[in-house]
N, C-alpha and C positions, 0 to 999 in steps of 0.2 A: 538231400535226396531228390532230384528234378523230378518231376509233376508234370509232364509235357500235356498239353490241352490239344485235342484236334482240331482242323483247320482244312475246308473245302473249298478256298480262295480259289478261283482258275480264272476270274474276269476283271475288270475298271470297277472302281466305286462309279457310283451315281449318287446323286441327292435322293431322298426321298423325304415323304411327308413327316413331319416332328423333328425335323431337322437332324434327324441321322441319315446316316449311307448304307447304302445298298448295293451287295452284289450279289446274284442270283437267290438264295434262302437266306445268305447271313448279312443280320443286321446288325450295325454298329452305329453307339447310341454314346461312345465314350465323352465324358467333359461336358456334357450339355445341361448340367445343374439342371438334371430332373427331378423330382422329388416324388416322384412315381413313374411305375410303367404305361408307355405312351400304348394309346387306346387304337389309333389309326396306322398300327404296322401292318406289313402285308399276314394273310390269315396263314402262309405257306410255312414261315418264316424257322428254320432247324435252329438255328445259332444267333442268340441276343448277346452282345456286348454293351453291360450297362454300367463299367465301372468308373469311377471320377466322378460320382453322379452324389445327390444328398438323397436318396434315398433312403429312410426310416424303418418302413413299415411294408412288408411283403403281403399283401389284403388275398383273401379267399379269391378276389376276381380278377388279380391280377393279371394273370393269364390264361386264362377261359380264350381269345383268342387266338391264340396260340399253340394248337395242340399238337403237332409236329414240332417242337422244340426237344432238341436231345443233347445241348450244349445251352448252357446260361451262365452270364458271368457277373457277378456283382462285387468288384474288389475295389476297394476304397471308397464304399458310400458310409449311409452313420448306420444302419442297420440294424436295427434291436431286434425286432419281432417276426419270425415268418408264423402265420398265421395257417392254424390247421389243416385248413381246407384248399390253401395256395397253391397244392401241386397236384390237385385231383385230377385236372385237366392236365396232365403234364408227365404221364404214366410213363412214358419215352423217355423220359429224362436220364441221360448218362453218365454227363460232365457237370460238373455245378461247383464254382469260384466265389466263395464265400470269404476271401482274404480282407484280412483287416476293416475288420465292422465292430461291435459291439454286442456281439451275440451271448455273451456272459447276461445280461441283464433278463431276456425270458426266455432260454437255453430250453425250459421245459418244455414249451407250447411249439419250439422249433422244433425239438424231439418230434414230437408228434407230426409235425409236418413233413418232416425228411423218412417217416417212416412208411410214407405213403408213396413210398419209389421204390417198386420192384426191380426197375432196370440200372437204377444206380451204381456206377463202374468208380469212378473218379469224385472224389470231394476231399477240398480243398478250405480249412478250417483257422489257416495262419492266423494269429494275429487277432485276436481274439477275446483274449485276457481270460482264458477257461482255466479251471483247474479242472483235477484230475476225476475229480467226478461229474464235473457237466460233462466231461468228452463222454466217461462211460455211459450217462444218460442219452445225447446224441448220437453215438453210433449204436445203443445198444439193437436195435430193429435194421440194423444196415447188412445185410447178409452175404450182397451181394457185390460189397465194393471190391476191389481189385489194389485200389489204390488211396491213401490216405493221409494227407499231412495235417500234422496239428502242431507244426513250429510258431516259435514266437510266441507261447502261451506264457500261463504261470503252472504249467505240471510240478511235480515236485517231487512226487511218488507213484511205482507202477505197481499193482498185484492185479494177480487173477481174473479178477473180477470186470477190468479197463474192455478187454479187447475179445472175450465170448465169445459172441456170437461171429465175429469175420472168420469166417472159416475161410472161404477165397480170397485174401486177404494176400497181396504178392507185396505191395512197397508199403512200406510206413516211414515217416518221416516225422521227428521228434526232435529236432536240434532247436538251438536255441532255446531249450526252455532252465529250469532248476531243478531238475533230477538229480537226486543223491542215493536215492534206492530201489532196486527193481528186485521185485519177486514172482517167479513164475510168471511174470506179464504176459509172455508170447508161448506157453504152452500149447497153447489152442489154436495157434495160426501155424498148420503143416503146411500151406503152401507158401507162408512167405521166405520172399527170394533176397529184397533189398532192405536193408534195415539201417538208417541213420540215428544216431544219438546223440551229432556231436556239438560241441558247445553248451554240454551242462555241467553237473558236479561229481559224475559217479568215483567214487575212489577207488574201484577194483571191478574187476571182472573175473568169477570163481564161480568155475564149476558147466561153462561153456558148452553147450550141449546141442545146439541149434543146427543139428545136421542138414536142415536141409537150405540153409541160407545161401548166398553166392557173394552178395557184398554187404559188409559190416563197415562202418562207418563210426566211429568210438573217440574221434581227434579232439582235441581242444576240451579232454576234462580234467580228472585230476588222478587218475588213476596211477597206481603204484604196481599192480598186479594184475597179470592176465594167465588165466589158467584153465586149457580147456581139462573137459571130465576126461578121465581116462578109461576111454572106452576105444572097441576094434570095428565100431561102425566107421561107415564113409562119411566124411561132410564134403557136402557140395562148395563150398568155402571157397572163392575165389580171391577176393580182393578183400583185405585185412587192411583198415585204416587205425593205425593208433600213433599218430603224430602229435607232438604237442601236448604232452601229459608229463607225467611224472612218472615213467616206468624206469626200477631199478635195476631188473633182471630181464634177458631176453626172454620173450612169452613161451610159454608151454604150448605149444600149437598141437592140432590133431596128431595122432599117428596116421590117420590116413585122409587124405583131402586132396582137393583140384589147387590148393591156392596158388598160382602165378603171381602177386603184388602184393607183398608187405612192406609198408608204409609204417616207419620208427621214429620218424624225424624229428628232433628237441625233446629227447627223454634224457633221463640220466643215469643212463643204461650203462655197464661197464658189464666186462666177464670177469673171472673171480680164479683159474686157474694161476695164471702168472697175477702177480700185482706188480706196480713199478718199482715198490724197495727190494725187489727181490724175493720177498715172503710169497708162500705157496696157501690155499686154503685146500689143498687135494683132499683129506679127510675130514673137510667141514661140511655139516648139512644144515638144511632150516627145515623148521616144522611150520603148518600153516595149519593152524585152529580153525574149523570151520563148523559154523553152530546153524544150525538148519532146523527153527522148533524147538523142538524136544531132541533131534538127534544132535551128535556132533562125531566130526569127522577128522584124522587127522592125518595129513597130507605130506610127507618127508622128499625135498628136492636135495641132489648134489647138487650145489654151489658151481661147480666146475664144470658141469655136464649139464647143460641148460636144454640140451638138446638130443639127451638121450630118448625120449619118445617122439621125438617129430619127423615128421613126412616132409623135406624140403626137395624131393627131383622135381616136382615140377615150378620150381619158383622160377619166375624171368626177371622182379623187379624186386631189389631189397636194398631200402633206404634207409642205412641207420645215422644221417648224417645229424651234426647238431647233437651230441652224446658226449658219454666221458669213457670212449674207448680208447684202452692203453693198449691194449693187443685184442687178435683174435684167437680161439683155441685151435688145437690141431684136430688137424681137418674137417674144419669148420668149412673151408669151401668146399670140400670135397661131395661133401653132402647137396651139393644143389649144380650138376650136371648141366641143366637146365637152364643157367643163368647168363642173359643178358647187358642186365642192366646192374653195376654195384656203386652202391654212393657212399661214402665214409668219410665225407669233406667235414669240418669243423669237430674234428675229434682231437684225440691225444696219442697219437700214435708216433711214436719214434722210429719204429722200422715196419717194413712190410717187406714177406716174400715169397715169393715164387717160386715152382718148383714142377716138375713133370709129374709130379703123382697129383697136383690141381690146375690140370692144365687149364680149366676154365673156357674149356673149346667153344661156347658159345657167347661168352660175353662180349660185348661190342662198345662199352661204356663202362669205366674204370675213374672216381673221381674219388685222387686220396688230397684235396687241395685243402689248404689252413688246417693243417695234422703242425707237427713237432716232426717230420721225418728228418734224418740225418743217411738213412740208410736203406736203398731200395735193394732189397735183396733177391737174387734170379740165380738159379740151379742149372748151365747151360748145360746141355747135354745133346744124344743127337735127336732129341725129341722137339714139337712145338710149344713154344710157351705162346697164350694167347693169343692163337693164330686167325682169331678173327675179331681181334681187339681195333675197334676206329677211332673212339675216342678219348686220349687218356691225359686226365687232368691232375698234374701236379703242383700248382701252384701255390704259393706261399707258404712253403715250408723252407728246410734247411740242408738243401742239397746240396752237393756242392762238383756233383757227376753221376751219372747213371750206369750202370755195370755196362761194362764192354760187348757189343754183338746182342744186344736187347732186342732192338730193329731189326735182325735179320731173322729173327721170329716171328714178330709182327708184321704179320704180310700182307695187312689190309690198315694199316694205322694211315686216315686222313690230318687226323686233329691233335697238336702234342703242345700244350700247355704248359712251361716252366718258369714263368712268370713269377719274379720273387723271389725265386732263389740265387746263391751267389755263381753262376755255375756260368762256364764259358764255352763255347762250338772248338769243336778240334781243328784247328786251321790247317794243317798239312796231313796229307797220307802218310798212315804207318807213326801216326804220335799219340792215336787213341790209347794205346796202352801205357803209356808212359808218361800222358798226362794227366792230369783231374777234370776232364773236360768231358762234353757231351759229342758224340758224332753221329750226323744224319745225316752224313754222304750217301749216297746209294740208294737213299728211302724213294722210292717211285713213286709211292703212292701218298708219301705226306705232301698235303696243300694246305693246310692249314700252322703257323708255329707262334706261338705267344712268348717272346724274351722279356717281356717290361721288367723292367726294375730290375732286370739281374749283373747292373755293375761291369756291363761289357763296356771296354777302353780296345778305340781303334783295331778292330780285327783284320787279319791279314788271313795271305791265302785263299784259298776256295770251299769255305765252310758249308755249301750248300749246293756244290758240285752233285750230279745225277740225281737232284731232288726235282719237283715242280710244284714249287711254291706257287701257290696265288695269294694266299693273305699273307702279312709279313707286320708282326708288332714288337716295336723297336723303342716304345717310349719310355719314359724316365729312367735313360741312360744318358748321363750326363758327358759321355767320354766318350759315344759309341762313334760317331761322325768326326773326332779326332784327326784322323790318318788318310790315307788312298781308301777309296771308294772302291775300290777293284772286287774288292770280296764279292760285291752286289752281282757279275758279272754273268752270273749263269741264272738269274734270274731275268734278263730281261727281256726274253719273249714269255714270259710266266704268269710275272707278278701284278696283280691285279689291283691287293687292297694294302697300303704301306702306311701304317702309322709311326711319325716321329714326334709324338706328342712330348714336347718337356726333356728336348734333347740338347738346348743349349743350341740352338740351331740359329746360325745369321745371314745377311742376305747375301755374302760372299763367301760364306764356307764349303757350301757342296755344290754340286749340281747333277741333277737327276732325271736328266731332258732323256737320256738314253734309256729307262723305264717305261718304251714307248707304248707297253701294254697296260700302265695305269689307268683305273676308272675312278679309284675314290682316294684320297692323300689326305691325312691331319695331319698338318705342320702349326695344329696348337699350342699357346705355353711355350714361343719360343723366345729371342730376340729381334728378330725380324723387322729393322728399322725402312725396309724397302722393300717392296715387291720385285721379286727375284727376275731375272731377265728369262729364266731356260724355264718357269711356270707355262707363261703364253705359249709354249710349244707344243706340249702336253695336252693330249684330247681325255681331260676327265671329266666326269660326272657329276661327282658331288669334292669340293675343297672345305677344309676349314682353316681358317685362318684368327682364330679367336686368339685372344690374350696374348696378343703381337705390342710390336711398338708402333705399328703402323700410321704413316700421318697421312696419306692418300694410296688411292691404287693408281693404273695409269686412266686416262682420260679413255683409249681405244681399250679397253680391258673388255668389251663387249664383241669385238672387232677379229681378236687375235683367233685360232684355232680352238685357245680354253675357251673363250667365251662363248662360242658357238657351243662347244659341245656340253658345257654346264649344265646342269639341272638342278645343283645343291649347292648352294655358298654361305657359308657362316661365318660373320664378320665381325660379333659383337666382343666389345672390351678390348679397343684396340684405341689409342687416342688420335681422332681426325680430325681435322682440320677445317673449320666450318666454312671457310674462303676456297677451299679446291674439292669441293665437292662434284665437279662435274660428272665424275666417275659414278658416280652415285645414282645423278639423274641416266646414265646409259641402263647402269640396271634392270634400273624401273622399268624400262623401256624395251631392256631383250626380250624376245618371245623363248617362254619355257622355263625360264631361272627362277627357280625360288629362294627366297634368303630367309630361311624358318627362323632367326634370330634378329628378322628384320625390328620389330620393335625394340630390342634391347641398345640396336645399335647408337650411339652417341658421339656428337663432335665435341671440339670444346674449341670457346671464344672468350677471352682471356681466361677466366676464374670459372666460369659456366660451360657444365656440359648440357648437349643442346640433341634435341629429337632432328636428323636431317632434313626430313621429309615437312616441319614446320617450324621453321629458321624466323622470328620475328625482327618488323620491317626494320627496326634500328642496326640491326646484326648484319643484314642481308646490305643495307647503305655501307654501313662500314667496312664489307668485304669487298663493294667495290669501287671504294679507293685505293685498299691494299690491292687489287688486283690488274688498276689502271694502267694502261699505257701510259710507259714513263717519259717519252719525249712527250706527250700530248700533256701530262702532268707537268712537266716543267715549264710547257709554253704558257699554260694559265699560269704557272706562278710567276712567270718573269712578263707577264703583261702588263700586271696592275703597275710593276715598277718600271717599267717603260712610259706607260701613260704618266705617272707620277712627275718623272725626270723631263718629260717632253712640255708638261704645265708648267712646272718650275721653271725653265728654258724661256719659255713663252710673256710667263709674268716678269721675268727682269728683264729681258729682252725689250716690254715697253715701258716700264719705269726706268730706263737708262737709256730711251732713245734719243731726246733732245742730245742731251751731254755727248753720246756717241756721233750726231751726225756734226755738230760743233768740234766737235774733236776731229773728226774726219778733212770736214773745211779747213777746219785751221794749217793742219798739216796739208793738205791737198788743194790748199784756195787759189794758189796762181792761175788769172783771168786768162781766157784764151783767143789769139790774135783772128782777125776777123779777114 
């Protein structure tokens, strides 16, 4: 139950005395280490925020200077006491937040102070270590309250004495306490519309009779039974949240109600008309013994007919995911003509049947994922079946095909998820009836299709003919790219998002440059050892290259059409070479480009994994030697050798100079005539 606090802020904040901030008549003193309310604030202050300070006592004179105050927040202080006269000068106070304090210490004196607030509408006492008897004292004289929160306290049991005088109460928040029993606690709350008892320890709700209630949240308890009182009165109930409990049966709901949202997620619920082993409990009944004081009442319910008294004609959302449902009772869906969202994922369904008798004309979303479906039965006649369906999730089942012609009746379908079923797409016209495959050809409204993990192998023909697919997921199909890619020809103009994650794609295996409309491409988890040249021609906005074998990207990657259009690039978990990071520097300078996983990107130098943005100096020097010009390197290496040889020659020459001259004179020593 969310308690909304009013605000009248429509100007810029400005500093004011005491270090607080002021806008018009709103004073914000949050987080100023204040131990008391400042006395130098403006006298016309209407809203005062003192959250996150160290105030322990709100004294009798604390608010004397602020008679126009209507909203006071003291959240997260150390407040132990509000003195009895603290609010005598604040008779117009309407909203008071005392969340996360220590009011349990002097609750009786604080109750006297609160009783002096005749106009108080909203009170938040969450997180104050209050027991039920303390709450009863604190709110006993607050008949004007419309919203009350006592969440995150230590309330264990509720009875009729706690909220006796709260005749105007509209919202009540009791979540995150330790409540295990409720005994007529809400009888006097004739105007109560929203009740939150989530995150407690209620074992059951029997005899529910709050006809005026519109929203009831009892999620995250340990409820096994929910039984509405068998009366013909109209219940105003619109939203019922029983999720994350231990329900064994479908709840017994009011005979007349305005219920449009029923949340039953994560329970232990099943139906018992037919059991998985083929047996039936058609003649078995269950008796509930209800003891109330000295009176005893026995209610008998037929297990297979849980809906015998419930009126579900206004229901629009039904969430029964994460239960133990094997099958639905006969005519179960017929009772819900207004249903638009049905979630049956994570159950035990082995078959699901639709017929013209259960057209579900308003249904837009049907989620049957994560079941054990081997059969989707559709009785196709002249009428429409699921004519308004837009999202159909069948992922993670055991399906091998869908009924032929099913999509000729779902005229508005936009999203189909068949991932992790062993299905094939019908490759050629006319083969849909003879092969176990799924035929989506001609489904013009279909824009999103997921075929991840379907075991697809080298598709042929034109499986997408007549469609306008914008999103296609082919992830986890290791052989899907093994043949010719002509089967993608019908998506050249429409496909915008393509996922090829974990499809054994190598650098030269395929060319997707013809898909000129692509804006998002996922190539993660593949075998790319080099950057595909065809990628540079696409004008993508998002590209995922994670978990490949890339040692580097092209140095001009930021200059090609791809680099100029990219806004998001994922690069981590590749064995980049630390000595060829020119492309990384270019990406850092590219305008408008984000690398969300940039902190996870590493490069390899020897056996070390380093961050490309902070390479150590020894690594940089080593890389300079590795990337230097070879001619210069050879020259540098040859020069010392040449110098050594030259020096050796000179030394030898000098040592043998005289002998050489004599030898020359001896051999060439004939005198010349004059």
